[in-house]
C-alpha angles and dihedrals in degrees: 000000000000133000115273131218115275117263120231114284091257088061102038092050115037123189114206129179117209125167090341090304121117124214123187111200119201104210115218106212122219131167125233120230114267090221099055140353115270124234130217091264093061099073138058126215111205089334095312118118115238089224088068085069094053094116086064105031107022117208101302120126098243132016135151128206127188137171140190131212087263105094089212098056130081141131138198142173145182144210108213120233091223094057118023090180095066136057139187121210134193126199123197132198101343106320121142125262111216142176108263093211104053100017095235115153108242102188145323096225126144119275113307139133127255119196135201098026113159114267133199116284118263090261089062101036093133099044093102092044090056091050090050092048091050091053092045090054102037110026131069114256106200091162093065099034109033116195115253113256122261125218115251090240129036122193113213103203120210118195095210139063124281115271096035127113097266091048091047092052091047092054090051094048102040099070093046092047090049091055093049093048096039092231138095119274121190130182118237121189118215104169128186144090095034093302095315094115091059093044091051091052090056094042090058095045126101112272093238098110094255093111121045132171128224093210119200113210095245091060091051101038111020105035094062088059098048107028113080093190102037104163096222142019111241092206095052106027102044133062115222108229110166140348109231119174141350126213147189128223126230126210110232131181137195110280095229096060120095090242125117103148138041089247091056090048092054092047091050092050092051091048093048107038113191093015102086113088128180125194132215143181089256143309109312095018117136092251089051093052091043089059093043090049092051090051092049095045096048105027091229110147114244135160125221125225116190123211133181091253143354096262097070091042092053090048089057092049089055091045094051099246089111128041099212149335142191108243138174110266091234094068100033098047097079090054093046091060092050093048095241090127134014124231116225104174146336122241099227123096090244131043116269118249091226092054104030093158093057115089125225123254087249091054088048093062103272104109117204095020105142118150127157140148147201145209124232137180117244138175134192119290120274096034116165107265089224090056090048090051092050094052092043091054090050091050091052092050089048093055090048091063106111096215094049092044090052092050092049092047090048089058092052100262124135114217113244111184118170150122124300088253091061091057092045093051093047091051093053094045095048092046089058091046094052092045087075098036094049097047110137094021116111133174114257 
């Protein structure tokens, strides 16, 4: 095969209108052998054999395929090897039939055949094949691979109480996800057992996309290590769909206590044994294990109080019932500015951009203290991979929205878009990590 001479612009770049959608097809020109007609398997397109496209284009010398965003509209045509002077065209519901040489639309009639249309000269016998191959490789083909249907209403389940960080993130994400999917998305709170009640609700739902779970990392990775009677297995009973955001915790204390540094907190705990209480969103939550880890690493006596979410725990820190807690920056930050609680340190290895004046736990004299978390989107097990891919794509588009990204960043979250496999791998890796860190901790 050798390169052929370019066809006139009206041939090398066709403009077709189909269901109000325009496609411009750049025709790659190739020349058929003078000795015998070439087949689809004889040429490569950017290193890809044409015969790999045989399900679409068969083995004819030249064929074009095009599609529109309407899943019911497509067209195709061929120039036969045996007679390069003739062509046969098919039009389907209600796509245009057009002259392949000058690009003029001939009609938009219902499916029928038209014979003896002019075809490309022998020197350009594969021009239309190249155009078809380019579209098959580069353009969406909704007509051949229709997107799986979505339910008219999707419940986004949150395993914690309203007003907490997971709930707050869900209420930011739900409207944007609804717009990207073209369906309604509502948030439903199912608190209890460190998020496990909500996860169990989703695990037992039908895998049709109508019930999704905004899974916080502790529910997925810590609970299986500390809850003896966890009602479901996150690795077996949920389908990872999309990673969403990552976060850092901040250590806050009651404003009325004479404590402004981690060192002062530890000294206070040692001087008042049995009188320092820290709250959490539940047994096995990241703020629970952060407190337990601090106690283990420093030997300072502290007592844990579990709640059904971070919001009521934070309220009790402000009210004086609790001494302290590790909380997500997103929910504590408004109260830091008003002076209702004081921030002592963040749990990441580096300072957080939203609280640049607050030191890290490592800087504060607790070397090796590094605790963070993340939120991901899950569905029930056995979801259709095509449906997972559709929701994942919507989640990525959602996180690419500048306004939403700015709001999430402003609350201290780091965007974490990615494939379902990224979320699945992170879940497995963190579960193994927390298996060691949570040893000796068990749900009451």
